[in-house]
N, C-alpha and C positions, 0 to 999 in steps of 0.2 A: 413840216411844221406849219401850224396854223398861225394866222395873224394874231389870234387871241394868246397863243403861246408866246409870241414875240412881245406882245403888249404886257405880259406878266413879268417880264424881266426888267431890272433896272437899266437905264441907259448905259451904253458902252461896256456892258458886262457880257454880251452875247455876240457871237459871230455865227452867221448862217452860211453853211457851205452848200453850194450848188453842186450836186454830185449825181448826174444823170448820164450814165455810160451808154445808154441805148439811143440817145437823141442825136440827130445829125447837127452839124454846126449851126445852121440857120435857126433850127428850133431851140437849140441851147442858148444862142444869143438872145432870141426873143424872150425866153424865159428869164434870162439874167436881167434883161431890160425891165421886165415886170417886177422882179424882186428888188431892184435898186431903189425905187422910191419907197417901197415897203420898209426896207432896212433903214433908209434915211428917216422915215417917219418915227421909227422906234429907236433910232440911234444905235443900231446894230451894225456890225461890220459884215460886208458881203465878201465871201471867199468863193473862188471857183476851183473845183477839183481838176487838177492836171492841165486844163485847157487855158494856157496863157493868152492865146488869141481872144478867147471869149472874155476872159478877165479884163483885158485891155479894152475891148469893144464896149463892154458894159460899165466901164469905169468902176470896176470892183476894187475893194480895198486890198485884195491880194489873191494869191494862188496857193493851193495846197498840193504838194507834189507827192505822189506815191513813190515808194522806194525805187522803182524801176523807171522813173520818169526823167525829165530834164535834169541836167546838173544845176545846182543852186546858182552857180555863177552865171550860167546862160539865162536862167529865170530872172536874175537880178538885172542883167543887161536889158532885157525886154521890159520888165516891170518898172524899172527905175528905182532910185534910192528910196522913194516914199512907199513903194509897194511892199506889203507884208508877204513873207515867204515862209510857209510851214512845210514840214517834211514828215511823212509817216516813217516810224522807226519801230524796230522789234527787239533791239538789244542795245547794250551800252556802247558798243563800237559804232553802231549807226548813229546814235545820238551825238557822240563826240564828233564824228565825221561831219554831220549836218551843221553843228555849231561852228566847226573850223571852216566850213565852206561858206558861211555867212547867212545861214537860215536865221530867221527871227524867233522861231519856236519849233518844237517838235511835238507830234502826237505819238505816244508810246503805248503799245499794247499787242495783243489783248491782255489787260490786267486780270480780268475775270472772263469766263465764257460769255461771248456776246449774246445779247438778247434778241438781236434782229436777224441773225443769219448763223449758219454753221461756222464754227471756228476753223480757220485755215491753219492754225498752229496752236500749240498748248498755251493755256493761260499762264501768264508770268507771275501773278501774285503780287501782293502788297509789298513784300520785302524787296523783291527785285525792282519794283517801281521806285521805291525810296532810294535804293542804291544808285539807280540811274539818275534820279533827280540830283543827288549829292555830287555826282560826277559831271553833271551838265553845267555849261556856262550860259545856257539860255533857258527860257521857260519850257517846262515839260507838261503836257496835258495828257491825262490818263484816259484811255479808251478801252471799251470792252466790258460789257456787263455792268455798267455804272448805273447805280440807283442812288436815291437820296441817302439811304442807310449806309451804303458803301462810301459815299462822299464823306460822311462823318467818320467812318472807320479809317479812311485814308488820311484824314486831317488835311484835306485839300485847302490850299491857299491860306494856311495859318500864319504865314509871314515869318516863320522861324528860319534862321540862317546859321551856317557854320562860321568858323573864324575867317574863312576866305571870302565870306559874303555869298556863298552858294546856298540856294534854297534847300531846305530839308524836306519839303513836301511839294507835291505837284502844284503847279500854278493854277490849274483848273481841270475841267473834264471835257471830253468830247462824247456826245451821246447821239444815238440813233433810236434804238428800241424803246428806251424809257420815256421818250416823248412821242415818237411816231406811233407806237403801238398802244399808247395810253388811251383809255376811254375819254379822258378829259385832258388834252394836251396842255391847256393853260394851267390847270391845277398841278400837273406833273412838273411843269416849268417852275412854278412858284415853290414847289417842294424842293427841287434841286437847288434853286437860288438860295432858299432859306438854309438849306444844309451847308452850302458853301459859306454863307455869312455867319453861321453859328459857331 
């Protein structure tokens, strides 16, 4: 993601996830230290994928745990009460388990076939996403093949809730390809933000 893309988003609506699986710890910490002031400048949250040590060292806002990573309770012990903890999920049972374990949010998908890489599992579709959201006690972010038009189709962040107070639509989206592969990342970011706000 470019600085221009970050600048295109309203404050506190975006989190930037540092996800570089091929870097050694020292390189990853150095990159996280570079991203921290950039995120602060645009009031975006900085999340680190999987590496709790890097998140702590860089004063990140939180950590995002893959499905086969640390237990949420262990991450909470290390990150403290103020650290955000997200978990990757692929079905309703994983979403419910992450919420019960104390995760702050989950990323669910792939909802559609991913834009940035080959899919590792079948796309879940909008209906399954909405069923998971209704079952979840924490925010659910949709991942996989997300574009501005699909944000509108999914009714992301429309604020609707059921009688229990559970959301009826995803709280937001997680994207890679629609920003990373765009010829103009800032314009792509604005289009996504406008889609969520409309």
